[in-house]
Biopython code that builds the backbone (N, CA, C, O; Angstrom):
import numpy as np
from Bio.PDB.StructureBuilder import StructureBuilder

atoms = [
    (1, "MET", "N", (4.316, 6.632, -6.450)),
    (1, "MET", "CA", (3.948, 5.621, -7.414)),
    (1, "MET", "C", (2.695, 6.104, -8.120)),
    (1, "MET", "O", (1.831, 6.740, -7.516)),
    (2, "SER", "N", (2.607, 5.802, -9.375)),
    (2, "SER", "CA", (1.439, 6.215, -10.138)),
    (2, "SER", "C", (0.278, 5.266, -9.855)),
    (2, "SER", "O", (0.342, 4.443, -8.941)),
    (3, "HIS", "N", (-0.743, 5.387, -10.622)),
    (3, "HIS", "CA", (-1.907, 4.512, -10.464)),
    (3, "HIS", "C", (-1.708, 3.173, -11.166)),
    (3, "HIS", "O", (-2.615, 2.342, -11.190)),
    (4, "TRP", "N", (-0.547, 2.968, -11.724)),
    (4, "TRP", "CA", (-0.265, 1.710, -12.398)),
    (4, "TRP", "C", (0.109, 0.662, -11.359)),
    (4, "TRP", "O", (0.851, 0.939, -10.416)),
    (5, "ASP", "N", (-0.410, -0.531, -11.545)),
    (5, "ASP", "CA", (-0.035, -1.632, -10.674)),
    (5, "ASP", "C", (0.498, -2.774, -11.542)),
    (5, "ASP", "O", (0.644, -2.621, -12.755)),
    (6, "GLU", "N", (0.778, -3.877, -10.938)),
    (6, "GLU", "CA", (1.348, -5.017, -11.662)),
    (6, "GLU", "C", (0.460, -5.461, -12.816)),
    (6, "GLU", "O", (0.968, -5.857, -13.865)),
    (7, "ASN", "N", (-0.842, -5.403, -12.643)),
    (7, "ASN", "CA", (-1.768, -5.842, -13.691)),
    (7, "ASN", "C", (-1.648, -5.008, -14.961)),
    (7, "ASN", "O", (-1.829, -5.525, -16.063)),
    (8, "VAL", "N", (-1.346, -3.732, -14.814)),
    (8, "VAL", "CA", (-1.185, -2.865, -15.984)),
    (8, "VAL", "C", (0.005, -3.334, -16.816)),
    (8, "VAL", "O", (-0.072, -3.401, -18.042)),
    (9, "PHE", "N", (1.085, -3.651, -16.147)),
    (9, "PHE", "CA", (2.277, -4.100, -16.878)),
    (9, "PHE", "C", (2.047, -5.460, -17.522)),
    (9, "PHE", "O", (2.548, -5.722, -18.615)),
    (10, "ARG", "N", (1.302, -6.317, -16.860)),
    (10, "ARG", "CA", (0.971, -7.623, -17.458)),
    (10, "ARG", "C", (0.075, -7.437, -18.678)),
    (10, "ARG", "O", (0.195, -8.181, -19.651)),
    (11, "ALA", "N", (-0.818, -6.456, -18.637)),
    (11, "ALA", "CA", (-1.692, -6.175, -19.779)),
    (11, "ALA", "C", (-0.897, -5.625, -20.966)),
    (11, "ALA", "O", (-1.279, -5.829, -22.119)),
    (12, "LEU", "N", (0.206, -4.929, -20.685)),
    (12, "LEU", "CA", (1.037, -4.406, -21.773)),
    (12, "LEU", "C", (1.573, -5.518, -22.666)),
    (12, "LEU", "O", (1.855, -5.294, -23.844)),
    (13, "GLU", "N", (1.713, -6.713, -22.107)),
    (13, "GLU", "CA", (2.216, -7.850, -22.881)),
    (13, "GLU", "C", (1.301, -8.156, -24.072)),
    (13, "GLU", "O", (1.756, -8.707, -25.075)),
    (14, "LYS", "N", (0.032, -7.805, -23.968)),
    (14, "LYS", "CA", (-0.921, -8.056, -25.058)),
    (14, "LYS", "C", (-0.768, -7.055, -26.200)),
    (14, "LYS", "O", (-1.121, -7.347, -27.343)),
    (15, "TYR", "N", (-0.237, -5.866, -25.881)),
    (15, "TYR", "CA", (-0.212, -4.784, -26.862)),
    (15, "TYR", "C", (1.173, -4.396, -27.358)),
    (15, "TYR", "O", (1.312, -3.796, -28.424)),
    (16, "LEU", "N", (2.184, -4.735, -26.591)),
    (16, "LEU", "CA", (3.548, -4.382, -26.961)),
    (16, "LEU", "C", (4.413, -5.639, -26.979)),
    (16, "LEU", "O", (4.093, -6.624, -26.314)),
    (17, "PRO", "N", (5.502, -5.608, -27.734)),
    (17, "PRO", "CA", (6.384, -6.774, -27.763)),
    (17, "PRO", "C", (7.289, -6.834, -26.519)),
    (17, "PRO", "O", (8.514, -6.769, -26.623)),
    (18, "VAL", "N", (6.660, -6.958, -25.355)),
    (18, "VAL", "CA", (7.396, -7.037, -24.095)),
    (18, "VAL", "C", (6.838, -8.170, -23.247)),
    (18, "VAL", "O", (5.703, -8.612, -23.420)),
    (19, "LYS", "N", (7.688, -8.624, -22.319)),
    (19, "LYS", "CA", (7.298, -9.661, -21.369)),
    (19, "LYS", "C", (7.744, -9.201, -19.984)),
    (19, "LYS", "O", (8.856, -8.696, -19.825)),
    (20, "VAL", "N", (6.886, -9.373, -18.984)),
    (20, "VAL", "CA", (7.244, -9.028, -17.612)),
    (20, "VAL", "C", (8.175, -10.101, -17.081)),
    (20, "VAL", "O", (7.802, -11.270, -16.981)),
    (21, "ARG", "N", (9.390, -9.696, -16.743)),
    (21, "ARG", "CA", (10.377, -10.648, -16.208)),
    (21, "ARG", "C", (10.283, -10.773, -14.702)),
    (21, "ARG", "O", (10.379, -11.873, -14.157)),
    (22, "SER", "N", (10.092, -9.639, -14.021)),
    (22, "SER", "CA", (10.003, -9.688, -12.561)),
    (22, "SER", "C", (9.270, -8.450, -12.048)),
    (22, "SER", "O", (9.228, -7.406, -12.698)),
    (23, "VAL", "N", (8.702, -8.608, -10.867)),
    (23, "VAL", "CA", (7.999, -7.517, -10.196)),
    (23, "VAL", "C", (8.478, -7.487, -8.752)),
    (23, "VAL", "O", (8.488, -8.510, -8.068)),
    (24, "HIS", "N", (8.872, -6.312, -8.302)),
    (24, "HIS", "CA", (9.360, -6.146, -6.934)),
    (24, "HIS", "C", (8.594, -5.005, -6.282)),
    (24, "HIS", "O", (8.478, -3.919, -6.849)),
    (25, "LYS", "N", (8.073, -5.258, -5.090)),
    (25, "LYS", "CA", (7.332, -4.240, -4.344)),
    (25, "LYS", "C", (8.091, -3.907, -3.063)),
    (25, "LYS", "O", (8.464, -4.794, -2.295)),
    (26, "GLU", "N", (8.310, -2.622, -2.852)),
    (26, "GLU", "CA", (8.987, -2.150, -1.647)),
    (26, "GLU", "C", (8.036, -2.297, -0.455)),
    (26, "GLU", "O", (6.849, -1.991, -0.576)),
    (27, "PRO", "N", (8.537, -2.758, 0.686)),
    (27, "PRO", "CA", (7.683, -2.789, 1.880)),
    (27, "PRO", "C", (7.295, -1.363, 2.296)),
    (27, "PRO", "O", (8.000, -0.403, 1.985)),
    (28, "MET", "N", (6.188, -1.243, 2.989)),
    (28, "MET", "CA", (5.746, 0.060, 3.451)),
    (28, "MET", "C", (6.808, 0.691, 4.359)),
    (28, "MET", "O", (7.350, 0.038, 5.251)),
    (29, "ALA", "N", (7.087, 1.947, 4.116)),
    (29, "ALA", "CA", (8.050, 2.675, 4.943)),
    (29, "ALA", "C", (7.471, 2.895, 6.337)),
    (29, "ALA", "O", (6.268, 3.110, 6.484)),
    (30, "SER", "N", (8.314, 2.843, 7.347)),
    (30, "SER", "CA", (7.830, 2.978, 8.728)),
    (30, "SER", "C", (7.179, 4.339, 8.974)),
    (30, "SER", "O", (6.279, 4.446, 9.807)),
    (31, "TYR", "N", (7.622, 5.387, 8.257)),
    (31, "TYR", "CA", (7.040, 6.710, 8.468)),
    (31, "TYR", "C", (5.668, 6.878, 7.821)),
    (31, "TYR", "O", (5.031, 7.916, 8.002)),
    (32, "HIS", "N", (5.198, 5.871, 7.064)),
    (32, "HIS", "CA", (3.847, 5.906, 6.485)),
    (32, "HIS", "C", (2.837, 5.109, 7.309)),
    (32, "HIS", "O", (1.632, 5.223, 7.083)),
    (33, "VAL", "N", (3.303, 4.320, 8.242)),
    (33, "VAL", "CA", (2.433, 3.400, 8.980)),
    (33, "VAL", "C", (1.283, 4.133, 9.671)),
    (33, "VAL", "O", (0.123, 3.773, 9.475)),
    (34, "ASN", "N", (1.582, 5.148, 10.469)),
    (34, "ASN", "CA", (0.538, 5.850, 11.220)),
    (34, "ASN", "C", (-0.539, 6.402, 10.301)),
    (34, "ASN", "O", (-1.731, 6.217, 10.547)),
    (35, "TRP", "N", (-0.119, 7.072, 9.254)),
    (35, "TRP", "CA", (-1.069, 7.685, 8.326)),
    (35, "TRP", "C", (-1.936, 6.632, 7.630)),
    (35, "TRP", "O", (-3.153, 6.797, 7.540)),
    (36, "ILE", "N", (-1.325, 5.561, 7.142)),
    (36, "ILE", "CA", (-2.070, 4.519, 6.428)),
    (36, "ILE", "C", (-3.096, 3.858, 7.341)),
    (36, "ILE", "O", (-4.251, 3.689, 6.951)),
    (37, "ILE", "N", (-2.694, 3.487, 8.536)),
    (37, "ILE", "CA", (-3.603, 2.796, 9.450)),
    (37, "ILE", "C", (-4.769, 3.693, 9.845)),
    (37, "ILE", "O", (-5.925, 3.277, 9.759)),
    (38, "SER", "N", (-4.484, 4.908, 10.272)),
    (38, "SER", "CA", (-5.574, 5.789, 10.705)),
    (38, "SER", "C", (-6.493, 6.139, 9.537)),
    (38, "SER", "O", (-7.712, 6.165, 9.706)),
    (39, "SER", "N", (-5.937, 6.406, 8.365)),
    (39, "SER", "CA", (-6.766, 6.724, 7.195)),
    (39, "SER", "C", (-7.621, 5.538, 6.788)),
    (39, "SER", "O", (-8.802, 5.694, 6.479)),
    (40, "TYR", "N", (-7.030, 4.359, 6.786)),
    (40, "TYR", "CA", (-7.773, 3.161, 6.385)),
    (40, "TYR", "C", (-8.940, 2.906, 7.339)),
    (40, "TYR", "O", (-10.069, 2.699, 6.893)),
    (41, "LEU", "N", (-8.679, 2.920, 8.631)),
    (41, "LEU", "CA", (-9.739, 2.638, 9.600)),
    (41, "LEU", "C", (-10.829, 3.702, 9.564)),
    (41, "LEU", "O", (-12.015, 3.377, 9.617)),
    (42, "ARG", "N", (-10.439, 4.958, 9.476)),
    (42, "ARG", "CA", (-11.449, 6.030, 9.400)),
    (42, "ARG", "C", (-12.283, 5.911, 8.132)),
    (42, "ARG", "O", (-13.487, 6.164, 8.153)),
    (43, "ASN", "N", (-11.651, 5.528, 7.037)),
    (43, "ASN", "CA", (-12.377, 5.365, 5.776)),
    (43, "ASN", "C", (-13.346, 4.178, 5.850)),
    (43, "ASN", "O", (-14.491, 4.286, 5.411)),
    (44, "GLN", "N", (-12.895, 3.062, 6.397)),
    (44, "GLN", "CA", (-13.730, 1.867, 6.486)),
    (44, "GLN", "C", (-14.944, 2.068, 7.389)),
    (44, "GLN", "O", (-15.995, 1.463, 7.175)),
    (45, "LEU", "N", (-14.792, 2.912, 8.385)),
    (45, "LEU", "CA", (-15.892, 3.142, 9.329)),
    (45, "LEU", "C", (-16.466, 4.553, 9.197)),
    (45, "LEU", "O", (-16.998, 5.103, 10.161)),
    (46, "SER", "N", (-16.357, 5.132, 8.011)),
    (46, "SER", "CA", (-16.822, 6.501, 7.786)),
    (46, "SER", "C", (-18.327, 6.639, 7.981)),
    (46, "SER", "O", (-18.818, 7.739, 8.235)),
    (47, "PHE", "N", (-19.060, 5.541, 7.866)),
    (47, "PHE", "CA", (-20.511, 5.598, 8.056)),
    (47, "PHE", "C", (-20.882, 6.013, 9.488)),
    (47, "PHE", "O", (-22.019, 6.414, 9.737)),
    (48, "LEU", "N", (-19.931, 5.918, 10.428)),
    (48, "LEU", "CA", (-20.166, 6.337, 11.809)),
    (48, "LEU", "C", (-20.101, 7.857, 11.972)),
    (48, "LEU", "O", (-20.579, 8.405, 12.965)),
    (49, "GLY", "N", (-19.507, 8.523, 10.994)),
    (49, "GLY", "CA", (-19.350, 9.977, 11.060)),
    (49, "GLY", "C", (-17.961, 10.369, 11.521)),
    (49, "GLY", "O", (-17.318, 9.642, 12.278)),
    (50, "SER", "N", (-17.510, 11.507, 11.067)),
    (50, "SER", "CA", (-16.156, 11.970, 11.359)),
    (50, "SER", "C", (-15.871, 12.161, 12.854)),
    (50, "SER", "O", (-14.816, 11.732, 13.321)),
    (51, "PRO", "N", (-16.763, 12.784, 13.614)),
    (51, "PRO", "CA", (-16.454, 12.963, 15.049)),
    (51, "PRO", "C", (-16.265, 11.625, 15.784)),
    (51, "PRO", "O", (-15.390, 11.502, 16.641)),
    (52, "VAL", "N", (-17.081, 10.640, 15.448)),
    (52, "VAL", "CA", (-16.994, 9.340, 16.110)),
    (52, "VAL", "C", (-15.686, 8.640, 15.745)),
    (52, "VAL", "O", (-15.005, 8.111, 16.623)),
    (53, "THR", "N", (-15.327, 8.631, 14.459)),
    (53, "THR", "CA", (-14.095, 7.946, 14.051)),
    (53, "THR", "C", (-12.863, 8.645, 14.615)),
    (53, "THR", "O", (-11.866, 7.988, 14.914)),
    (54, "LYS", "N", (-12.917, 9.964, 14.763)),
    (54, "LYS", "CA", (-11.772, 10.681, 15.351)),
    (54, "LYS", "C", (-11.604, 10.345, 16.825)),
    (54, "LYS", "O", (-10.482, 10.323, 17.333)),
    (55, "VAL", "N", (-12.697, 10.087, 17.508)),
    (55, "VAL", "CA", (-12.616, 9.700, 18.924)),
    (55, "VAL", "C", (-12.133, 8.252, 19.036)),
    (55, "VAL", "O", (-11.293, 7.937, 19.878)),
    (56, "LEU", "N", (-12.669, 7.371, 18.180)),
    (56, "LEU", "CA", (-12.294, 5.949, 18.224)),
    (56, "LEU", "C", (-10.856, 5.711, 17.784)),
    (56, "LEU", "O", (-10.156, 4.875, 18.354)),
    (57, "PHE", "N", (-10.422, 6.448, 16.772)),
    (57, "PHE", "CA", (-9.107, 6.208, 16.176)),
    (57, "PHE", "C", (-8.230, 7.444, 16.323)),
    (57, "PHE", "O", (-8.262, 8.344, 15.484)),
    (58, "ASN", "N", (-7.456, 7.477, 17.383)),
    (58, "ASN", "CA", (-6.548, 8.579, 17.632)),
    (58, "ASN", "C", (-5.195, 8.011, 18.047)),
    (58, "ASN", "O", (-5.026, 6.792, 18.087)),
    (59, "ARG", "N", (-4.232, 8.872, 18.354)),
    (59, "ARG", "CA", (-2.879, 8.409, 18.689)),
    (59, "ARG", "C", (-2.849, 7.429, 19.861)),
    (59, "ARG", "O", (-2.045, 6.496, 19.875)),
    (60, "VAL", "N", (-3.707, 7.639, 20.821)),
    (60, "VAL", "CA", (-3.714, 6.774, 22.009)),
    (60, "VAL", "C", (-4.314, 5.408, 21.689)),
    (60, "VAL", "O", (-3.724, 4.380, 22.020)),
    (61, "THR", "N", (-5.469, 5.390, 21.055)),
    (61, "THR", "CA", (-6.145, 4.115, 20.793)),
    (61, "THR", "C", (-5.455, 3.301, 19.712)),
    (61, "THR", "O", (-5.535, 2.072, 19.714)),
    (62, "LEU", "N", (-4.783, 3.970, 18.794)),
    (62, "LEU", "CA", (-4.123, 3.248, 17.695)),
    (62, "LEU", "C", (-2.665, 2.892, 17.992)),
    (62, "LEU", "O", (-2.033, 2.189, 17.204)),
    (63, "TYR", "N", (-2.133, 3.359, 19.099)),
    (63, "TYR", "CA", (-0.724, 3.114, 19.408)),
    (63, "TYR", "C", (-0.338, 1.632, 19.362)),
    (63, "TYR", "O", (0.696, 1.308, 18.778)),
    (64, "PRO", "N", (-1.125, 0.711, 19.955)),
    (64, "PRO", "CA", (-0.740, -0.704, 19.872)),
    (64, "PRO", "C", (-0.672, -1.229, 18.426)),
    (64, "PRO", "O", (0.194, -2.038, 18.093)),
    (65, "ILE", "N", (-1.579, -0.767, 17.591)),
    (65, "ILE", "CA", (-1.564, -1.193, 16.179)),
    (65, "ILE", "C", (-0.348, -0.615, 15.470)),
    (65, "ILE", "O", (0.320, -1.312, 14.706)),
    (66, "TYR", "N", (-0.058, 0.664, 15.723)),
    (66, "TYR", "CA", (1.136, 1.283, 15.133)),
    (66, "TYR", "C", (2.395, 0.515, 15.532)),
    (66, "TYR", "O", (3.256, 0.236, 14.697)),
    (67, "LEU", "N", (2.489, 0.185, 16.799)),
    (67, "LEU", "CA", (3.668, -0.503, 17.313)),
    (67, "LEU", "C", (3.857, -1.860, 16.635)),
    (67, "LEU", "O", (4.962, -2.195, 16.207)),
    (68, "ILE", "N", (2.782, -2.636, 16.540)),
    (68, "ILE", "CA", (2.851, -3.951, 15.879)),
    (68, "ILE", "C", (3.255, -3.791, 14.420)),
    (68, "ILE", "O", (4.092, -4.539, 13.913)),
    (69, "ALA", "N", (2.663, -2.826, 13.756)),
    (69, "ALA", "CA", (2.969, -2.612, 12.334)),
    (69, "ALA", "C", (4.426, -2.198, 12.151)),
    (69, "ALA", "O", (5.099, -2.687, 11.243)),
    (70, "LYS", "N", (4.910, -1.317, 12.990)),
    (70, "LYS", "CA", (6.288, -0.842, 12.840)),
    (70, "LYS", "C", (7.312, -1.906, 13.209)),
    (70, "LYS", "O", (8.441, -1.879, 12.719)),
    (71, "LEU", "N", (6.927, -2.841, 14.068)),
    (71, "LEU", "CA", (7.855, -3.900, 14.467)),
    (71, "LEU", "C", (7.997, -5.005, 13.418)),
    (71, "LEU", "O", (8.904, -5.830, 13.524)),
    (72, "GLY", "N", (7.139, -5.040, 12.428)),
    (72, "GLY", "CA", (7.333, -6.068, 11.417)),
    (72, "GLY", "C", (6.176, -6.267, 10.458)),
    (72, "GLY", "O", (6.392, -6.677, 9.318)),
    (73, "LEU", "N", (4.962, -5.988, 10.886)),
    (73, "LEU", "CA", (3.809, -6.208, 10.016)),
    (73, "LEU", "C", (3.883, -5.351, 8.757)),
    (73, "LEU", "O", (3.406, -5.764, 7.700)),
    (74, "ARG", "N", (4.475, -4.168, 8.860)),
    (74, "ARG", "CA", (4.559, -3.263, 7.701)),
    (74, "ARG", "C", (5.312, -3.895, 6.539)),
    (74, "ARG", "O", (5.085, -3.540, 5.382)),
    (75, "LYS", "N", (6.208, -4.830, 6.843)),
    (75, "LYS", "CA", (6.993, -5.466, 5.783)),
    (75, "LYS", "C", (6.133, -6.343, 4.882)),
    (75, "LYS", "O", (6.550, -6.700, 3.780)),
    (76, "LEU", "N", (4.943, -6.688, 5.343)),
    (76, "LEU", "CA", (4.015, -7.496, 4.546)),
    (76, "LEU", "C", (3.102, -6.638, 3.677)),
    (76, "LEU", "O", (2.389, -7.157, 2.819)),
    (77, "LEU", "N", (3.124, -5.332, 3.899)),
    (77, "LEU", "CA", (2.264, -4.419, 3.160)),
    (77, "LEU", "C", (3.069, -3.676, 2.105)),
    (77, "LEU", "O", (4.198, -3.263, 2.371)),
    (78, "PRO", "N", (2.510, -3.500, 0.911)),
    (78, "PRO", "CA", (3.267, -2.816, -0.144)),
    (78, "PRO", "C", (3.428, -1.326, 0.130)),
    (78, "PRO", "O", (2.519, -0.670, 0.639)),
    (79, "GLY", "N", (4.591, -0.812, -0.213)),
    (79, "GLY", "CA", (4.880, 0.608, -0.075)),
    (79, "GLY", "C", (4.605, 1.340, -1.376)),
    (79, "GLY", "O", (3.797, 0.889, -2.188)),
    (80, "HIS", "N", (5.267, 2.459, -1.575)),
    (80, "HIS", "CA", (5.036, 3.290, -2.755)),
    (80, "HIS", "C", (5.773, 2.833, -4.004)),
    (80, "HIS", "O", (5.359, 3.156, -5.117)),
    (81, "THR", "N", (6.847, 2.095, -3.836)),
    (81, "THR", "CA", (7.695, 1.789, -4.976)),
    (81, "THR", "C", (7.384, 0.429, -5.580)),
    (81, "THR", "O", (7.318, -0.585, -4.885)),
    (82, "LEU", "N", (7.196, 0.439, -6.889)),
    (82, "LEU", "CA", (6.968, -0.781, -7.657)),
    (82, "LEU", "C", (8.021, -0.801, -8.769)),
    (82, "LEU", "O", (8.103, 0.127, -9.573)),
    (83, "LEU", "N", (8.809, -1.848, -8.804)),
    (83, "LEU", "CA", (9.828, -1.994, -9.837)),
    (83, "LEU", "C", (9.438, -3.177, -10.714)),
    (83, "LEU", "O", (9.321, -4.306, -10.240)),
    (84, "VAL", "N", (9.240, -2.904, -11.985)),
    (84, "VAL", "CA", (8.861, -3.941, -12.936)),
    (84, "VAL", "C", (9.954, -4.039, -13.992)),
    (84, "VAL", "O", (10.309, -3.047, -14.630)),
    (85, "GLU", "N", (10.476, -5.228, -14.166)),
    (85, "GLU", "CA", (11.497, -5.459, -15.186)),
    (85, "GLU", "C", (10.817, -6.046, -16.411)),
    (85, "GLU", "O", (10.187, -7.101, -16.344)),
    (86, "LEU", "N", (10.954, -5.346, -17.531)),
    (86, "LEU", "CA", (10.361, -5.791, -18.798)),
    (86, "LEU", "C", (11.450, -6.275, -19.731)),
    (86, "LEU", "O", (12.564, -5.751, -19.728)),
    (87, "GLU", "N", (11.127, -7.269, -20.520)),
    (87, "GLU", "CA", (12.062, -7.794, -21.524)),
    (87, "GLU", "C", (11.428, -7.581, -22.903)),
    (87, "GLU", "O", (10.270, -7.923, -23.139)),
    (88, "LYS", "N", (12.221, -7.010, -23.792)),
    (88, "LYS", "CA", (11.742, -6.795, -25.152)),
    (88, "LYS", "C", (11.766, -8.128, -25.895)),
    (88, "LYS", "O", (12.755, -8.860, -25.855)),
    (89, "ILE", "N", (10.677, -8.421, -26.562)),
    (89, "ILE", "CA", (10.573, -9.655, -27.341)),
    (89, "ILE", "C", (10.767, -9.289, -28.811)),
    (89, "ILE", "O", (10.082, -8.415, -29.342)),
    (90, "ASP", "N", (11.694, -9.961, -29.446)),
    (90, "ASP", "CA", (11.960, -9.672, -30.871)),
    (90, "ASP", "C", (11.093, -10.491, -31.777)),
    (90, "ASP", "O", (11.189, -10.371, -32.999)),
]
sb = StructureBuilder()
sb.init_structure("model")
sb.init_model(0)
sb.init_chain("A")
sb.init_seg("    ")
for serial, (resi, resn, name, xyz) in enumerate(atoms, 1):
    if name == "N":
        sb.init_residue(resn, " ", resi, " ")
    sb.init_atom(name, np.array(xyz, "f"), 0.0, 1.0, " ", f" {name:<3s}", serial, name[0])
structure = sb.get_structure()
Protein backbone atom coordinates (compact mmCIF):
# COMPACT_ATOMS: atom_id res chain seq x y z
CA MET A 1 0.00 0.00 0.00
CA SER A 2 1.26 3.46 -0.74
CA HIS A 3 1.35 6.33 1.70
CA TRP A 4 -2.18 7.26 0.71
CA ASP A 5 -4.87 6.68 3.28
CA GLU A 6 -8.61 7.25 3.36
CA ASN A 7 -8.17 10.96 4.08
CA VAL A 8 -6.28 11.48 0.82
CA PHE A 9 -9.16 10.07 -1.19
CA ARG A 10 -11.66 12.19 0.75
CA ALA A 11 -9.53 15.27 -0.01
CA LEU A 12 -9.66 14.42 -3.73
CA GLU A 13 -13.38 15.22 -3.60
CA LYS A 14 -12.42 18.91 -3.24
CA TYR A 15 -10.25 18.92 -6.37
CA LEU A 16 -11.74 16.38 -8.74
CA PRO A 17 -15.30 15.60 -9.80
CA VAL A 18 -15.39 12.41 -7.72
CA LYS A 19 -17.13 11.18 -4.60
CA VAL A 20 -15.92 8.43 -2.26
CA ARG A 21 -18.58 5.72 -2.32
CA SER A 22 -16.95 3.18 -0.03
CA VAL A 23 -13.72 2.35 1.75
CA HIS A 24 -12.64 -1.18 2.62
CA LYS A 25 -9.58 -2.09 4.68
CA GLU A 26 -8.12 -5.59 4.66
CA PRO A 27 -7.44 -7.05 8.12
CA MET A 28 -3.79 -7.53 9.01
CA ALA A 29 -2.40 -10.74 7.56
CA SER A 30 -1.39 -13.32 10.16
CA TYR A 31 2.15 -13.49 8.73
CA HIS A 32 2.67 -9.77 9.53
CA VAL A 33 1.62 -9.98 13.18
CA ASN A 34 5.02 -10.86 14.69
CA TRP A 35 6.88 -8.19 12.76
CA ILE A 36 4.32 -5.43 13.45
CA ILE A 37 4.09 -6.12 17.18
CA SER A 38 7.83 -6.39 17.80
CA SER A 39 8.61 -3.34 15.63
CA TYR A 40 5.89 -1.25 17.25
CA LEU A 41 6.94 -2.07 20.82
CA ARG A 42 10.64 -1.59 20.10
CA ASN A 43 9.90 1.74 18.43
CA GLN A 44 7.67 2.98 21.26
CA LEU A 45 10.29 2.13 23.87
CA SER A 46 13.36 3.04 21.80
CA PHE A 47 14.41 5.54 24.48
CA LEU A 48 15.52 2.49 26.54
CA GLY A 49 18.13 1.61 23.91
CA SER A 50 18.35 -1.21 21.42
CA PRO A 51 19.98 -3.84 23.68
CA VAL A 52 17.31 -3.37 26.36
CA THR A 53 14.36 -3.54 23.94
CA LYS A 54 15.81 -6.65 22.29
CA VAL A 55 15.99 -8.37 25.67
CA LEU A 56 12.49 -7.20 26.71
CA PHE A 57 10.82 -7.96 23.38
CA ASN A 58 11.88 -11.26 21.87
CA ARG A 59 10.14 -14.43 20.61
CA VAL A 60 9.71 -15.81 24.11
CA THR A 61 8.38 -12.70 25.85
CA LEU A 62 6.14 -11.67 22.96
CA TYR A 63 4.67 -15.13 22.29
CA PRO A 64 1.48 -14.54 24.35
CA ILE A 65 0.83 -11.27 22.49
CA TYR A 66 1.48 -12.93 19.12
CA LEU A 67 -0.91 -15.74 20.01
CA ILE A 68 -3.72 -13.37 21.04
CA ALA A 69 -3.23 -11.28 17.92
CA LYS A 70 -3.23 -14.28 15.60
CA LEU A 71 -6.33 -15.75 17.22
CA GLY A 72 -8.46 -12.74 16.39
CA LEU A 73 -7.12 -9.36 17.48
CA ARG A 74 -5.35 -8.93 14.12
CA LYS A 75 -8.74 -8.69 12.42
CA LEU A 76 -9.26 -5.35 14.17
CA LEU A 77 -6.01 -3.93 12.80
CA PRO A 78 -5.68 -2.66 9.23
CA GLY A 79 -3.50 -4.60 6.82
CA HIS A 80 -1.73 -3.45 3.66
CA THR A 81 -4.68 -3.32 1.31
CA LEU A 82 -7.00 -0.34 1.03
CA LEU A 83 -9.79 -0.44 -1.54
CA VAL A 84 -11.53 2.85 -2.25
CA GLU A 85 -14.49 3.02 -4.60
CA LEU A 86 -14.84 6.40 -6.30
CA GLU A 87 -17.85 7.65 -8.24
CA LYS A 88 -17.45 10.18 -11.01
CA ILE A 89 -19.72 13.18 -10.57
CA ASP A 90 -21.01 14.73 -13.78
